[in-house]
Residue frames relative to the residue before (quaternion, step in Angstrom):
aa qw qx qy qz dx dy dz
X 1.0000 0.0000 0.0000 0.0000 0.00 0.00 0.00
X 0.4376 -0.7153 0.4876 0.2432 3.53 -0.85 0.98
X 0.6783 -0.5265 0.3337 0.3890 3.56 -1.24 0.50
X 0.6541 0.5034 -0.3246 0.4619 3.60 0.94 -0.83
X 0.6266 0.5266 -0.3473 0.4576 3.62 1.06 -0.66
X 0.6245 0.5254 -0.3309 0.4738 3.60 1.05 -0.79
X 0.6553 0.5092 -0.3162 0.4597 3.60 0.97 -0.88
X 0.6518 0.5082 -0.3067 0.4721 3.59 1.00 -0.81
X 0.6171 0.5175 -0.3510 0.4777 3.62 1.05 -0.68
X 0.6592 0.5005 -0.3279 0.4555 3.60 0.90 -0.81
X 0.6330 0.5268 -0.3239 0.4656 3.60 0.97 -0.86
X 0.7030 0.4716 -0.2879 0.4477 3.57 0.79 -0.99
X 0.6532 0.5015 -0.3202 0.4683 3.54 1.03 -0.79
X 0.6305 0.5190 -0.3361 0.4693 3.61 0.99 -0.74
X 0.6594 0.4958 -0.3188 0.4667 3.59 0.94 -0.87
X 0.6426 0.5179 -0.3182 0.4664 3.57 0.95 -0.85
X 0.6593 0.5107 -0.3002 0.4631 3.56 0.94 -0.87
X 0.6653 0.4943 -0.3106 0.4655 3.61 0.92 -0.87
X 0.6809 0.4736 -0.3064 0.4671 3.58 0.86 -0.85
X 0.6405 0.5186 -0.3258 0.4634 3.58 1.02 -0.79
X 0.6482 0.5148 -0.3101 0.4676 3.60 0.95 -0.87
X 0.6634 0.4990 -0.3082 0.4646 3.58 0.88 -0.92
X 0.6604 0.5016 -0.3043 0.4687 3.58 0.96 -0.84
X 0.6488 0.5053 -0.3174 0.4723 3.59 0.99 -0.82
X 0.6620 0.5035 -0.3076 0.4623 3.61 0.88 -0.90
X 0.6597 0.4853 -0.3188 0.4771 3.61 0.95 -0.75
X 0.6542 0.5388 -0.3062 0.4336 3.57 1.05 -0.83
X 0.7327 0.3995 -0.2414 0.4953 3.60 0.95 -0.83
X 0.5816 -0.6376 0.3556 0.3589 3.62 1.23 0.02
X 0.4150 0.6823 -0.4982 0.3376 3.63 1.18 0.15
X 0.7421 0.1819 -0.1216 0.6336 3.60 1.08 -0.75
X 0.4306 -0.7127 0.4912 0.2558 3.54 -0.75 0.99
X 0.4895 -0.6625 0.4738 0.3114 3.56 -0.93 0.87
X 0.5901 0.5695 -0.3695 0.4369 3.57 1.09 -0.52
X 0.6397 0.5191 -0.3241 0.4650 3.57 1.02 -0.81
X 0.6413 0.5124 -0.3164 0.4755 3.58 0.99 -0.87
X 0.6475 0.5080 -0.3127 0.4742 3.58 0.95 -0.91
X 0.6657 0.5119 -0.3050 0.4492 3.63 0.83 -0.91
X 0.6636 0.5038 -0.2967 0.4667 3.57 0.94 -0.95
X 0.6791 0.4875 -0.3026 0.4578 3.58 0.90 -0.84
X 0.6845 0.4647 -0.3007 0.4745 3.62 0.89 -0.85
X 0.6221 0.5213 -0.3427 0.4730 3.62 1.02 -0.66
X 0.6694 0.4826 -0.2982 0.4796 3.61 0.92 -0.88
X 0.6608 0.5347 -0.3221 0.4167 3.56 0.95 -0.85
X 0.5815 0.5929 -0.3587 0.4261 3.58 1.23 -0.44
X 0.6560 0.4893 -0.3008 0.4897 3.60 1.11 -0.58
X 0.4522 -0.7139 0.4642 0.2653 3.58 -0.75 1.07
X 0.6559 0.5157 -0.3264 0.4443 3.60 0.92 -0.86
X 0.6766 0.4734 -0.2915 0.4828 3.54 0.91 -0.90
X 0.6142 0.5450 -0.3483 0.4522 3.60 1.05 -0.68
X 0.6781 0.4823 -0.2873 0.4744 3.59 0.91 -0.91
X 0.6513 0.5103 -0.3154 0.4648 3.58 1.01 -0.88
X 0.6543 0.5085 -0.3098 0.4661 3.58 0.91 -0.91
X 0.6431 0.5197 -0.3110 0.4686 3.57 0.96 -0.81
X 0.6610 0.4947 -0.3079 0.4728 3.60 0.98 -0.83
X 0.6483 0.5156 -0.3154 0.4629 3.59 0.98 -0.83
X 0.6934 0.4498 -0.2889 0.4831 3.61 0.86 -0.87
X 0.6216 0.5136 -0.3570 0.4716 3.59 1.01 -0.57
X 0.6224 0.5378 -0.3175 0.4718 3.59 1.05 -0.85
X 0.6796 0.4764 -0.2943 0.4740 3.62 0.91 -0.91
X 0.6022 0.5495 -0.3508 0.4607 3.60 1.10 -0.66
X 0.6659 0.4961 -0.2862 0.4782 3.55 0.87 -1.06
X 0.6584 0.5252 -0.2960 0.4506 3.57 0.97 -0.93
X 0.6680 0.5046 -0.3152 0.4469 3.59 1.00 -0.77
X 0.6684 0.4494 -0.2975 0.5126 3.57 1.20 -0.34
X 0.6866 0.5119 -0.2954 0.4234 3.58 0.88 -0.95
X 0.6984 0.5117 -0.3104 0.3926 3.63 0.69 -1.02
X 0.6825 0.4502 -0.3297 0.4719 3.64 0.74 -0.76
X 0.6552 0.5079 -0.3240 0.4558 3.58 0.94 -0.78
X 0.6842 0.4851 -0.3025 0.4529 3.56 0.84 -0.86
X 0.6292 0.5133 -0.3262 0.4840 3.58 1.07 -0.67
X 0.6762 0.4922 -0.2894 0.4655 3.57 0.89 -0.92
X 0.7039 0.4552 -0.2726 0.4723 3.59 0.87 -0.89
X 0.6173 0.5623 -0.3332 0.4379 3.58 1.10 -0.74
X 0.6744 0.4887 -0.3000 0.4651 3.59 0.97 -0.81
X 0.6396 0.5601 -0.3323 0.4083 3.60 1.05 -0.71
X 0.8383 0.2019 -0.0772 0.5005 3.59 0.93 -0.66
X 0.1823 0.7639 -0.6013 0.1472 3.60 0.39 1.10
X 0.0376 -0.8161 0.5754 -0.0382 3.50 -0.81 1.07
X 0.2527 -0.7091 0.6296 0.1922 3.48 -1.25 0.49
X 0.2098 -0.7951 0.5605 0.0983 3.54 -0.78 1.03
X 0.0890 -0.7909 0.6054 0.0018 3.55 -0.82 1.06
X 0.4471 -0.6851 0.5057 0.2739 3.56 -0.95 0.86
X 0.0400 -0.7740 0.6317 -0.0140 3.52 -1.06 0.90
X 0.6208 -0.5802 0.3551 0.3897 3.67 -0.98 0.67
X 0.7541 0.3803 -0.2061 0.4941 3.60 1.01 -0.76
X 0.7613 -0.2394 0.1568 0.5818 3.63 1.25 -0.03
X 0.6779 -0.4962 0.3732 0.3936 3.49 -1.35 0.22
X 0.2251 -0.7394 0.6224 0.1231 3.53 -1.22 0.68
X 0.1118 -0.7910 0.5997 0.0466 3.61 -0.71 1.02
X 0.0692 -0.7909 0.6079 -0.0106 3.56 -0.70 1.13
X 0.4564 -0.6963 0.4960 0.2469 3.52 -0.91 1.01
X 0.4743 -0.6659 0.4838 0.3124 3.64 -0.84 0.85
X 0.6129 0.5450 -0.3603 0.4444 3.59 1.07 -0.59
X 0.6433 0.5067 -0.3249 0.4731 3.61 0.97 -0.83
X 0.6466 0.5009 -0.3337 0.4688 3.61 0.92 -0.83
X 0.6483 0.5310 -0.3228 0.4400 3.58 0.87 -0.92
X 0.6731 0.4901 -0.3008 0.4651 3.61 0.81 -0.94
X 0.6432 0.5357 -0.3212 0.4428 3.59 0.96 -0.88
X 0.7047 0.4477 -0.2583 0.4860 3.57 0.85 -1.04
X 0.5973 0.5476 -0.3656 0.4580 3.65 1.07 -0.63
X 0.6597 0.4969 -0.3202 0.4640 3.61 0.84 -0.89
X 0.6672 0.4990 -0.2994 0.4650 3.56 0.95 -0.90
X 0.6670 0.5112 -0.3049 0.4482 3.61 0.92 -0.90
X 0.6634 0.5130 -0.3080 0.4493 3.59 0.97 -0.80
X 0.5758 0.5679 -0.3885 0.4415 3.61 1.21 -0.25
X 0.5265 0.6054 -0.4362 0.4075 3.60 1.20 -0.30
X 0.5902 -0.6376 0.3838 0.3127 3.53 -0.94 0.95
X 0.7465 0.4331 -0.2198 0.4548 3.60 0.91 -0.96
X 0.6510 0.5118 -0.3104 0.4668 3.59 1.24 -0.32
X 0.2477 -0.7827 0.5569 0.1262 3.52 -0.77 1.07
X 0.7914 -0.0630 0.0708 0.6039 3.57 1.02 -0.86
X 0.0346 -0.7940 0.6068 -0.0053 3.57 -1.02 0.78
X 0.0570 -0.7583 0.6481 0.0403 3.55 -1.09 0.84
X 0.0906 -0.8269 0.5548 -0.0162 3.51 -0.74 1.07
X 0.0852 -0.7642 0.6382 0.0375 3.52 -1.03 0.86
X 0.1865 -0.7789 0.5952 0.0659 3.53 -0.76 1.12
X 0.0951 -0.7955 0.5979 0.0240 3.58 -0.86 0.98
X 0.3560 -0.7445 0.5179 0.2252 3.61 -0.63 1.05
X 0.1024 -0.7644 0.6330 0.0671 3.54 -1.16 0.71
X 0.7162 -0.4462 0.2973 0.4467 3.59 -1.20 0.07
X 0.7741 0.3444 -0.1833 0.4986 3.55 0.98 -0.88
X 0.8209 -0.0743 0.0927 0.5586 3.60 1.11 -0.35
X 0.6187 -0.5237 0.4192 0.4089 3.53 -0.61 -1.24
X 0.1823 -0.7016 0.6675 0.1703 3.47 -1.39 0.30
X 0.1977 -0.7845 0.5826 0.0782 3.52 -1.21 0.75
X 0.1255 -0.7660 0.6292 0.0408 3.53 -1.00 0.91
X 0.0571 -0.8235 0.5634 -0.0351 3.56 -0.58 1.21
X 0.1229 -0.7343 0.6630 0.0784 3.57 -1.16 0.77
X 0.0768 -0.8373 0.5413 -0.0097 3.58 -0.66 1.15
X 0.1603 -0.6808 0.6989 0.1499 3.47 -1.39 0.48
X 0.0078 0.8431 -0.5335 0.0669 3.59 -0.50 1.15
X 0.5113 -0.5957 0.5177 0.3402 3.51 -1.36 0.32
X 0.4658 -0.7304 0.4451 0.2269 3.53 -0.83 1.09
X 0.7033 0.4422 -0.2712 0.4861 3.56 1.14 -0.44
X 0.2325 0.7828 -0.5393 0.2058 3.56 1.02 0.76
X 0.5500 -0.6096 0.4471 0.3549 3.60 -1.04 0.74
X 0.8016 0.2094 -0.1888 0.5271 3.56 -0.70 1.11
X 0.5180 -0.6773 0.3879 0.3499 3.56 1.26 0.01
X 0.7522 -0.4120 0.3050 0.4141 3.47 -1.44 0.02
X 0.6277 0.5349 -0.3680 0.4295 3.67 0.93 -0.76
X 0.6551 0.4885 -0.3256 0.4757 3.66 0.93 -0.78
X 0.6401 0.5277 -0.3347 0.4470 3.57 0.95 -0.86
X 0.6663 0.4945 -0.3022 0.4692 3.60 0.89 -0.91
X 0.6520 0.4962 -0.3276 0.4705 3.60 0.93 -0.80
X 0.6380 0.5077 -0.3300 0.4757 3.65 0.92 -0.78
X 0.6496 0.5135 -0.3161 0.4630 3.59 0.94 -0.88
X 0.6566 0.5139 -0.3160 0.4527 3.58 0.90 -0.97
X 0.6547 0.5063 -0.3039 0.4719 3.61 0.98 -0.87
X 0.6306 0.5243 -0.3275 0.4693 3.61 1.01 -0.79
X 0.6700 0.4873 -0.3120 0.4652 3.61 0.86 -0.92
X 0.6551 0.5107 -0.3061 0.4651 3.59 0.89 -0.84
X 0.6409 0.5364 -0.3031 0.4579 3.56 0.98 -0.88
X 0.6906 0.4718 -0.2821 0.4700 3.56 0.84 -0.98
X 0.6577 0.5051 -0.3286 0.4520 3.60 0.92 -0.82
X 0.7166 0.4391 -0.2636 0.4734 3.60 0.91 -0.84
X 0.7801 0.3766 -0.1968 0.4592 3.60 0.69 -1.06
X 0.7568 0.3802 -0.2285 0.4802 3.62 0.83 -0.90
X 0.7648 0.3579 -0.2053 0.4948 3.63 0.97 -0.76
X 0.4099 -0.7435 0.4458 0.2837 3.59 1.25 -0.32
X 0.3564 0.7226 -0.5072 0.3060 3.55 1.18 0.51
X 0.4491 -0.7578 0.4028 0.2484 3.59 -0.56 1.14
X 0.8172 0.0742 0.0049 0.5715 3.58 1.00 -0.76
X 0.1145 -0.7537 0.6443 0.0605 3.52 -0.90 0.97
X 0.2496 -0.8347 0.4781 0.1116 3.55 -0.18 1.35
X 0.8190 0.0067 0.0562 0.5709 3.56 1.01 -0.77
X 0.0368 -0.7447 0.6648 0.0459 3.51 -1.19 0.70
X 0.0326 -0.8353 0.5478 -0.0323 3.58 0.13 1.30
X 0.1063 -0.8089 0.5783 0.0019 3.58 -0.80 1.12
X 0.0980 -0.7468 0.6571 0.0319 3.50 -1.11 0.93
X 0.2083 -0.7558 0.6089 0.1208 3.59 -0.80 1.01
X 0.1386 -0.8452 0.5133 0.0540 3.56 -0.39 1.18
X 0.7884 0.0945 -0.0659 0.6043 3.56 1.24 -0.48
X 0.1074 -0.7534 0.6457 0.0635 3.52 -1.14 0.82
X 0.1771 -0.8036 0.5634 0.0743 3.56 -0.74 1.10
């Protein structure tokens, strides 16, 4: 998610919280409904306040449609772009993850692997969750190191990603 999207999420959540709190306080009687009504009708009489309020509410309406759609559509199509002599190559992060997952699960000591690839400016980062056999030769640290090297090798050599900045591994189950 981009920085401006995070800022818009904060603004919309703050506005939602403020409106919810004001509605709740008016509902339980802490703030008189008459005072809220008076304040709104008095403000609505001023043209500048009326235009400003209309712009704010229109902005919040657009925000309430844009943010969920951008988040949903952004997750659906994450791509890693690799330079190629005849043009750019775009590879889906989901396709890369599935490929490396199948390859990793062929390792004798690995029972299950889940991989998430995150594109970065220079290349990619990889986040791995493993279920492994506890009696692996050399122990879990060697297994994790071998798996990290395998992931990095496949990303660089097979996918053509120029830089693999991180291969973070979490072992969730040991059998």
